[in-house]
N, C-alpha and C positions, 0 to 999 in steps of 0.2 A: 482552265484545263480540267477534264473530267475528274482526275484523281484529287485535285485540290478541292473541288466541289464536294467530293465524297469525304475527304478528310474534314472539311468544315462541318459537314452534316454529322459525322460520327462524334465530333468533339462537343456536341450539345450537352452530352453528359459523359464525364470521363469513365465512369464505371461501365456504361453501355458501350463506349468505344473500345474498352479493353476486352470486355466479354465478347464483342463481335468478332475478334480475331482469335479467340481461344481455341477454336476447332482446328486451326492450322498451326498450333504451336509445337506439336510433337514432331520430333525428327526421326522417329522409329518407322520402319517399314515392315511388311509382312516377313521379310527375310531376316530381320534382326533377331538374334537369339534371345532367349529369356534368361533372367537371373535365376540361379539355382542355390545360392548361398555358399559360404565358405566351408561348411561342414561337408558338402558334397566333394570338395577337393581333397579332403584329408586322406582318404584311403589310398590314393595314388601318390600324393605329394607329402609324405610324412615329415621329411627334414625341413622342407620349406614351411610347412604348418607349424612345426615346433619353433623355428626361428621367429615367425611372424606372431605367434600367439601371445608373447610377452612384450611386443613392441608397442611404441607410442601409437602407432596406427591402429593396432588391435584394441588398444585401450582408450581410443579417442572418445568413445561414448559407450558406456556400459550401464546395465540395469542397476537400480538403487538397492543392492543387497549388502549384507554385513561383510561379505568377502571383498566387495568393490569399494565401499565407502571407508575412507581413511580419516576423516575429520572427527572431532570430538562431539559426539551427540549425547553425552551423558549430562544433560541439562546445563550445557555451557552457554555463556552469553557473550555478546560483543556490542559495545556501545559506539555509535558514530553519529555526530551532529544531532544529538538529542534522541536518536532512535536506538533502542535496545533490542537487538535481535537475539532470539533464543533458539538453541539447537538441542533437540530432545528426541526421545523415542516414544511412540505410542504402540506398545507391543512390538511387533517386528517392523513397523513402519517408521522410517526416519523422517522427522518433521522439522520445519523451520517456521518460527513465528516472527513476522516482520511487518513493516508498513506496506500495504498493498497499493493498487492503482488509485484508490480513493484517499490514501493516507491513513486509513484505519489499520490497526494491528490485526493481522490475519494469520491463521495457521495453515501452512501448506505442506502436503506430503512431498518429499523429494521425488521428482519424476525421472531423473537421470543423473549420471555421474560423468563429468568431463575430465579426462586426463588422469595421470598417476603421479607425476613429478615434474617440476619442483613445486607445483601447486595442484590443487584439485578444486574444481568448480562444480556447482550443482545447478540442475534445471528445475524450475518450478512451473506448474501449469496454473495460469491465472484466469483462464476462461477455457471452455471445452475445445481442446485441440490447439490452444495457443500456449506456447512454451516460452519462458524467458530465462536467460542466464543471470544468476544471482550474483550481486557485486561483492558480497562478503565470502571470501574463499579461504581454503585451508592450505597453509604452508607446510608441505610434507617434510621439509628438512628441519625447520625450526619448531614444528609441531604447535602451531598457533593459528588462530583466526586473524585475518587482516582484511582491510578494505582496498579494493583495486584503485579507488580514487580518493585517497585519504584527505586531500585538500579541498575537495569539492563538496558543497552542500547541495544535494540533489533531492529536493522534496518530490512528492508524487506528481505535482503539477509541472515538473520539468521534463522535457522530452528525453533528457538523458538519464532519468530515474530508471532503476532496474526493470521497471514494468513498461518502459517506453519503447518506441520503434527501433532504436539503435541497439537495444539489448534483446531483441526478439530472436529466439533460437531458430524458428522455422525459416526466417528470412535471411538472417546474417551469419549463421553458424552451421546449421545442420548439413548443408550440402557437402561440406568438407569433413564432417564427422560421421558420415553414413555411407552406405552403399546402395545404389539404385534409388536415391531420394527424389521425391517429387513434392514440391511445397504445396500446391493446390490451394492457393489463396483465392477466395471469392470476393471480388471488389464490391459486389452489391451488398453482401451481408457482413463484410469485413471479418470474415471467419476463415479458419484453416481446416483442411482435411488432409494433412500431410501424411505421406506414406514412404516407406523405405523397404528394401529387400532385407537389410539387416543394419543394426546400429554398429558403429565402428567402421573403420576403413578396412574392408575385406578384400579377399583375393580379386574379386570382380571389379573393385574400384579402379584397379590398375590394368588388369588383363581384359576387362570387358565381360559381358554376360556369357555364362558358360554352358548353356544347354546344348548347343551344337557340338562343342568340344566334348562334353560329357557323353553324348550319343556316339561320337566317333571313337571315344576311348572304349566304350563297351563292345565295339566292333573290332577293337585291336588296331585302330588306325589303318585298316586295310586300304582305304583310299583317302588321299589327302585332297583338300579343296584347291581349286585353281584360283590364283590371286585375283583374277578379274571378277570373281563372284562377290567382291566387297568384303570378304572375310580373309583372315590369314589362312595359311595351309592347314593349321590345326583348329580352325573354327572360331577364332576370336575376332572381335571388331578392331583390335589393335595388334600389331605384331611387334612386341617389344624387343624381339631379337634383332630388329633393324638398328636399334640404338639410335645415336645421333639425335636429331631434332624430334623424332617420334618419341623417344624416351623422355627427353627434357620437357617437351610440351605436355606430356602426360602428367609429370610431376608438377609442372607450373600451374596447372589448373587450380590447385589449392595453395601452392606455395608462392603466392603473388598477391599484390595489391591491385585489384582489378574490378571492373564493372561487369557483372554477369549479363548474358543475353537470354539465358534459358530459365525455366521454371525450377530446375533442380540440377542433378548431375547431368552434364552433357554425356552423350554416349562415349565411353572410352574409345580413343582414336580420333575424336573430333579435333581438328587443328585448333590450337589455342586461340588464334585471332578470329576463328569462326564462332567461338563460344564466349569470348571475353574481350573487353577493351582494357589493355594494360595501362596503368597510370603512368604518366610521364614524371619527370623529376620535379614535382611541384614543391613550392615553398614550404608547405606544411608537412611534407613527407620526406624530403631529402635535403641535405645540405647542398650548397652550390656546385660542389665537385661530384655530387652523386652519392656521397656517403649516406648511410641510413640515418634518418632522424626519427620519424614515427615508425610504427610497426608495419613495415612493408613486406615482411617475409623475405623471400630469397630471389625470385626470378628477376625482379627489376634491377637488383644489384648484379646478379650473375651475368646478364646479357651486356653489362658494361665491361666485363673482364676480358683480358687477353686470353685467358683459359677458354672461355666460351668461343671466342673467335678462332681458336686453334683446334676446336673439336672436342674438348673435355666435356664429359657428360656426368650426370649425377652419380652413376654407379661406378665411376672411376674412383670415387672417394668414399661412397656410402654403400653398405650392403643393402641389396634391394628388399630383403625380407626383415632383417632386424632393424634397418634404417640407421644402424650404428656405423661409425667410421671403420674403414677397412683395416686400419692399423692404429697403433697407439702413438700419441704425441707427434713428433716431427716425421715419423716414419710414413705417415700418410702422404706427406709432401715429397719426401725423398724417393718415393717409388718412381718419381719422374725427375725431380730436381736434384740431381747428383752427378758424380763423375761417370756413372754407368748410363744414366739417362733412361729413356724408355723408347723402344723402336716405334711405338704408336705415335710418338710426338717428336719427330726427327729434327725439328727446328730448334729444340732446346739446347742451349749451351751445355757442354759436358764439363761441369766444374763443381767444386765443393760449395755447398750452401750451408749445411748444418755444422758450422764451425765459427769460432770467434772472428776469423778473418773476414767473414761475411756479415755476421750480426753484431759483432763488437760488444758482446755481453758474455759473462761468465757461463760456462756450460752448466746445464742443470737448473739454471734460474728462469724465472718467468720471461725475462727479456730475451732469452735464447730460444723461445718457442716461436716458430714460424707464424702462428696464429696471432701472437701478441702484436706483431708489426704489420701483418698483411690481412688480418681479419679482425678489426676492432669489434668489441663486444658491447652491446647495449642491453640493459634490463627492460623488459616489457612485462606488463601485468605484475609489476612490483618486484618480482624475484626471478623471472624467467630470462636468462641471458641468451641473446641471439646474436650470431656473428654475421658481420657484413661479408657477403660473398662476391664482392667486386675484386678482391685480391689485389688491392692497389698498393703501389709503392708509397711509403710515408712521404708526405710533402709538407713539412712544417713551414716551409717558405710560403706556401699558399695560405696558411692560416693568417699570416701577416696582412694579406690583402683581401681575402674573402671571408675570414672568420670561421671557415670550416675547421672542424677539429682535426687533430692529427694523432697518430698512434704513439708518437714519442711522449707527448704531454698527457696522453691517457694514463701512462704510468708515472711520469715525472710531473706530477701536478704542481709541485713547488717551483718549477722552472717555467721560463717564458717560451713562447714559440720562437723567438729570436735565438735564444740559447740552443733550442733543438735544431733550428735551421743551420746554425753555424757548426754544430757537431756533425750534422749529416754532410755538410760541405767538406769538412776535414776528412771524414771517412771515405767519401766518394767525390774527390775533387773533379773528376772528369765524367761525372754521371750523365748518361744520355737521358735521364728522366727529369732533370731540372730544366724543363723547357716550358714555353707558354702553354697554358692549360685552359680548356674551355670554361672552367669554373670562374675565371676572372671576368669573362663577358657575362655569364649568367648572373653572377653576384652583382655586377654593376647594373644590369638591366632590371633586376628585381627592385631596385630603388629608383632608377631613372631610365625608363624604357625608351623615351623619345630620343635621347642622345646616344643610345647604344644599339639601335636597330641594325646598323651595318655589321657590327660584330656578331649579332645573332644570325644574320643572313649568312655570314661566313661559316658559322657552325653548321647551319642547315645544309649548306652546299658541300661540306667537307665529307666526302664519301668514306674516308678512313675512320671516321668517328663512329661509335656504336649507334645503331638506329634509335635507341631510346633517347640519346643525347640530342640527336638531330631533330627528333620529333618534339622534344622539349623546347628547343629554340623556335620551332614553327608555332607551337602553341603560344609561347610568349609573344611572338610577333603578331598574332591575330589582331589584337586591339589597335595596333599601329598600321595595319595593312592599308595600302593605297594602290592606285593603278601601277605605279612603278615597281613596287615590291611584288605585287601579284604577278606581273609579267615576268620579272626576273626569276621568280621561284616556280613558274609553270612547269619547267622540266621535272620538278620533284613529284609531280602527279604520276609520273611513270617510274618512280624509283623502285628498285627491287624490294625494299623493305616495306612491309605493309603498314608499320607504325608511321613511317615517313609519309607514305601516300595519304593515309587517313588524316594526319595533322596538316599536310599541305593543302588539303581541301578548304579548310576554314580560312586560310590566308587569301583565297580567291574572293572572299567578300569585298576585298579592296578593288576588285576589277569592275568595270561597267557590267551591268546585268546581262547584256547580250553576249559579251565575251565570256563571262563566267559560265553561263549555261553551256556554251560550246566546249569549254575546257573541261567541264565536269561530267558531261552526259555519258561519256564512255566508262566512267568509274561506277556507274549504276549497275554495270554487269561485271565489275571486278571479280576475280576468282575468290577474294577474301571478304567474308561477311562484314567485318568491322569497317572496311573501306566502303562497301556498298551503303551501309547505314549512314556513315559520315556524309556520303554524297547525297542521300535522300534528305538528310537533315538540312543540308545547305541549298536544296531546291525549294524547300518550303518558303512560301511568300514571294517567289519569283513570278513576275508578270509575263508569262509566256502564252502566246495565243495557241500554239499547236506544236507538237513534236511528231516526227515520223512514228508510225505504228510500233516498230520494233523498240525504239527508244522509250516510247510511252509505256510499253509493257515492262521494260526494264525499270522505269521509274515506279510503276505500280508495284512491282515485285519487291523492290528495295524498300519502298514505303511500308509495305505490309511486313516485311522483316523488322523494320524499326518499330512498328506498332506492337509486334509480338514481343520485342524486348521490353516495351513499356508494360505490357501485360505481366511479364515475369517479375516486375518490380513495382506493381501497383500499390504495395504496402510500404514503399519507401517514401518518406517526405520529399526526397530529391526528385523522384519520378513525378510527383504531383506538381513540383515547381516547373519541370519540363513541360508537362501537359498545360500548365497555366501559360507558359511562354508561347506554346503553340496556339492557344486560344487568343493571346494578344496579337500574334503575327497574322492569324487568319481573321482578326477582328471579330471573334466570337466571344463577346464579353461574358455571357452566361457561363460558357465553358471555362473561361479564365477564372471567374469568380468561384465556380464550383471546385476547381482544382486547388486554387489558393486556400479555399476553406478546408479542403481535405488535408492540405499540408499543415496548417496550423492546428487542426484537430489531432494530427499525429505528433507535431512538435510545436507547442505554443510559443517557443522562443524564436521561431523564424520571423523576426521582425520585418524583414524585407517582404514577406508574403502579406502580413498585416498592412504595411504601407501601400502595397499595390492595390489591395482591396479597397482601402479608403480612397485612393486616387480614382479607381474605376467608378465607385459610387458617386464621387464628386463629379466626375466627368459626365456621368448619366443624369446629373441634376437631382440625385437622391441624397439630399443633405442629411436627412434624418438617419438613413442607413449608414452614411459615412460616419456620423457621430456615434451611433451605436457600435459600429465596428471598431472605432478608435478607442472607445471606452473598454471594449472587450480586450483589445490589444494591450492597453495600459494595465488592466487587471492581471493579465498574464505576465507582463514585463514592467512592473512598477518602477524599475530603475532606469528605464530607457529615456534618455533625454530627447532623442529624435521623436519618439511617439508623443511625448508631452508637448514638445514644440509644435507638432503637427495638429494637436488638438486645439491649441491656442489659435493657430491660423484658421482652423475650421470655424471657430466661434466668433471670429472677427467679422 
């Protein structure tokens, strides 16, 4: 097929391949308004500006001034794993001396400030335009320096060192701490020329660029815009007055664990699944029942909740400009969960919740707080408590079978899960919540997939379950996919939920290739970008002589979109691994070797990339290069048994 020939050609060099599609990466059009900055909004929106100005959003990224910096820079020091970091001032400049990318002690001016409480982190510039988030941070409550990863020894040679790719501010952080951010990474020179309209999460991060709105305001809004023009009636790219999914997805862009598709901030109003791929409930991120494990932020939890299913939105609980809760304590919950109820959510039972007859704890205690039972808290970044937004009913009985935590034992750490389960059963003997739960199947499949495929299939087909749960089951099923499973789950390719459709695509790898192409070809023109990209990925490597012209155009367009997402993440080791996989699939070994090489240059601890390079060199009968590569791999990973054994095999 012509598109596959072109894909193979462009993959000869990953950097060239990515640069080739750069010209098509921008989503803006001539009609898109320009960013004007938050200061422009102040004159007309005084109260909103006042509320926003001290919020965590406004302080997400600030200049390194004496007013903004809270840490001790009076020649303070902090020692970690043999490295003594010094914090001091050179005149008016705040300085940090620490180990740089080569391991040598280096003095860096603080280039930016991240956050205000409960911790504050600092940005350092390690090369022109390349910014890194530093690992030693300031605890604003205890007023002391501490290391984000106290148990880890991360020398400069480690990909997880503060100068490495996973701590790069341009690539990993700035998008959600700035307004109108564009990363502008050059794959050829490995350099950044990032720009933003303003640092911090400004008005236009949520409302969209404001030049058209500003021009309309100067005219007194004499004429409002027609909706079909692509802007709201007041000239914005997103109409937050619509609420619902429009508002939730605008918040979700930053408050989620996801893979970005674009080079920087998506244009506000871009549907979430057109800009990102939301992570499923993966083993390293979530417990089997969907409770938070790693730092997954909010959206992946919230979409599991009954509140989300019933139409609750972020601003039902949080003020849009201060980002604080709308009420204190249990009052934020009892605005709906009470005898009076809330007419906006008519399905709620009208009964007393904020009472010992419901929570069985003494009034005024921590156990009587709604959040203690329904929003467990976990600390991330050492001191930053984040609450699970799935609003689940405590299920200590599931802890016994899945080992997922429960809210009861969060507080009663000296008691067992069985004790908590028996207490809950006494309190709620006829509870409708103590029923079979999807977590039992997911927990079992995590350790024994082959004998639990039927249960995962049942989860995927269960339309009453949240889409993220069903998508998780589909993702887990992919390695076990066979013709029978692929055929049975074919209807999910038309599911209303884009996460389900996208994850159902990979399951079709179990189908014969001719059937797979027929089933997937229509999804190349799916209305949702994440689904189109998933379809394009799964067409790669198919042996198809010809498609009808329209379908071939759809395939080319979806493949180009996929290439553009790779361009946006060319500085990610993960992206280079994908490019290497494409090279292997298309039998382009130079491209595969180049991408694997770029991956280990970014993260020397990616042993699987080293292993694949050695195998490719060996397959090409280049034994000397294979030995040279394995020696470099062992030098970077001296404790790897796998690499040492591989070297022994090469020398035999």
